[in-house]
C-alpha positions, -999 to +999 in steps of 0.1 A: +000+000+000+014+034-010+018+063+015-013+085+022-004+119+008-003+149+032-031+175+026-022+205+004-037+229+030-027+229+066-054+212+088-072+235+113-074+222+149-107+221+167-089+237+198-056+253+206-038+265+238-037+301+247-004+303+229-018+288+197-005+252+200-029+226+185-047+205+211-068+183+189-079+178+153-110+164+137-097+135+117-104+102+100-092+070+114-098+035+128-096+018+161-094-020+165-097-040+198-081-074+193-088-108+205-066-118+234-030-118+221-009-149+219+027-154+210+018-164+174+001-130+168+036-116+163+035-123+126+001-107+123+012-076+141+043-074+119+022-075+088-002-049+101+027-027+113+045-028+079+012-019+062+006+011+085+043+022+082+040+023+044+008+042+046+015+069+072+051+064+083+064+093+062+040+117+080+049+106+116+076+127+134+075+117+170+072+085+190+068+076+227+067+042+243+063+028+278+096+011+272+117+042+268+094+068+285+105+098+264+091+114+232+118+109+206+121+114+168+100+087+151+116+057+136+104+023+124+117+009+157+085+021+174+065-003+153+091-030+159+081-028+196+045-034+187+053-064+165+076-080+191+053-075+220+035-109+218+069-126+224+068-111+260+036-130+269+054-163+275+047-173+312+068-204+312+086-196+344+053-195+363+037-225+346+067-247+354+061-242+392+043-270+410+030-251+439-003-233+429+004-203+451+039-198+439+027-202+403-001-176+407+023-152+424+050-155+398+024-151+370+010-120+387+045-104+389+052-112+353+018-096+343+026-065+363+059-061+346+044-060+311+011-043+320+001-011+303+025-014+274+020+014+250+034+030+218+021+064+206+033+083+176+022+115+159+031+140+132+030+173+151+055+201+143+067+199+179+071+168+201+042+176+223+017+193+199-013+175+184-015+163+148-042+147+126-015+120+120-013+095+149-008+059+157-015+041+190-010+006+204-019-002+240-022-034+260-031-044+295-020-077+309-035-103+333-021-136+346-029-164+322-044-198+328-017-216+310+018-210+296+010-174+285-001-142+300-035-128+289-033-095+269-061-072+259-048-049+231-059-022+208-045-005+177-056+028+162-045+055+138-058+088+125-052+107+093-063+141+080-099+147+071-089+152+035-077+116+031-096+099+003-123+077+018-114+048-004-078+049+010-090+049+046-114+020+039-088+000+021-062+005+049-087-003+076-101-034+059-066-047+052-054-042+088-086-059+100-077-088+077-042-090+091-052-092+127-075-113+149-099-085+157-126-084+183-143-054+168-133-021+152-147+013+140-134+034+111-146+069+103-144+102+121-121+104+151-097+128+169-060+134+163-047+145+197-017+142+220-032+139+254+002+126+268+008+164+272-018+190+282-041+162+293-069+182+308-071+208+280-071+181+253-099+161+270-120+192+274-117+200+237-126+164+226-155+164+251-170+196+238-167+186+202-180+150+207-210+161+227-221+181+197-210+157+169-221+121+176-205+107+145-170+110+160-155+082+180-139+096+212-115+067+212-115+062+250-099+029+258-070+028+284-091+024+316-116+001+300-096-024+280-114-054+294-149-038+290-141-029+254-128-063+246-162-077+257-184-050+241-182-026+212-176+010+222-193+026+192-205+022+156-191+044+129-190+047+091-174+012+091-181-011+120-160-043+121-170-074+140-146-103+144-156-139+144-164-141+181-189-112+181-204-123+148-212-156+163-227-140+195-247-114+175-259-140+150-271-162+178-291-134+192-305-120+160-294-133+126-312-104+108-286-081+123-260-095+098-282-089+067-279-058+044-307-033+040-312+001+025-292+019+052-265-006+062-245-029+039-229-059+056-199-073+038-175-102+048-142-092+062-117-119+071-134-142+096-160-115+105-180-088+088-180-050+083-211-029+085-211+001+061-234+029+073-239+052+044-217+064+016-194+085+038-187+094+074-214+116+090-204+139+119-240+147+128-249+179+148-272+176+178-275+214+179-293+211+145-310+178+156-292+159+129-280+124+137-272+099+110-301+074+105-276+049+090-254+051+122-285+047+143-296+017+123-261+001+126-262+008+164-295-009+167-281-040+150-250-043+173-268-031+205-267-066+220-229-066+219-224-028+224-214-012+257-241+007+274-235+014+311-211+009+340-183+029+322-170+063+331-146+082+308-136+105+337-134+143+339-148+163+321-171+133+314-195+122+342-210+088+346-242+101+331-226+119+301-205+088+294-236+066+293-255+092+272-226+091+247-226+052+246-263+053+240-264+084+218-280+067+188-307+049+207-333+078+206-328+087+170-360+084+150-362+052+129-334+037+150 
């Protein structure tokens, strides 16, 4: 896949600092939550990483990882960390122990060592300013039941709004085919760098997302287990992996059939729901919410998160739930 070309006009951020530094951009992108990683996922992550590097690598300037802890000039080594991560999940030292308590303790210590592994890259002019170009990988680790630790992981990227939609769709679909996905969403998202100016960035995204329901806020870090089990949101493209396809089909087989608003296509071992011809931001101030998104939401509602989640300030428990349920009250939904 060839590189996605930078826009000819400089993107305009949705918010800046008092000094004019970009805090966040409206962007296009995708986010995939993966089935529990195993050591043999290394080859899949390598393939996906190489594909992403070819597409947006030339536009990335900075990289941070939980391994090095500093924002440094971007290099392909950042994606090498992602591809090599499954090799760290071997828990042979714990599984070889005969005593159950010793085995559980050793496994817990191994999990804590690799927990909250992350890689974050962006294309900002400065190392700590936002950009519509971004890449994230994040994983949380729990003790495993066998010879490997259990890892919940996600992979996401964003690109400028001017990116041709066919290029975004092709990249998202290809990456979904590379990986064992649980679910994914591709469409409107936010390019931000909340590792710096955390509060200001979250305030900006909150204000924009509350008005424009077609954007995925991308919240994941605190709720990796919840968003492994349940879909965070529908979008222009909503991907369901094999596990959720089987669960949804058992509940309502009609949810996986195409109609005039949502087209359902095969994608690897799963499916992708296409809600309309292009991403739709919506605008609650004008009482405009995409009927196609609402229809897709109704289809996946049995496997979509709805309550018990809090995105934290400036979000409240009630506004978080309202966002998760934002398509439920739309007419014809």
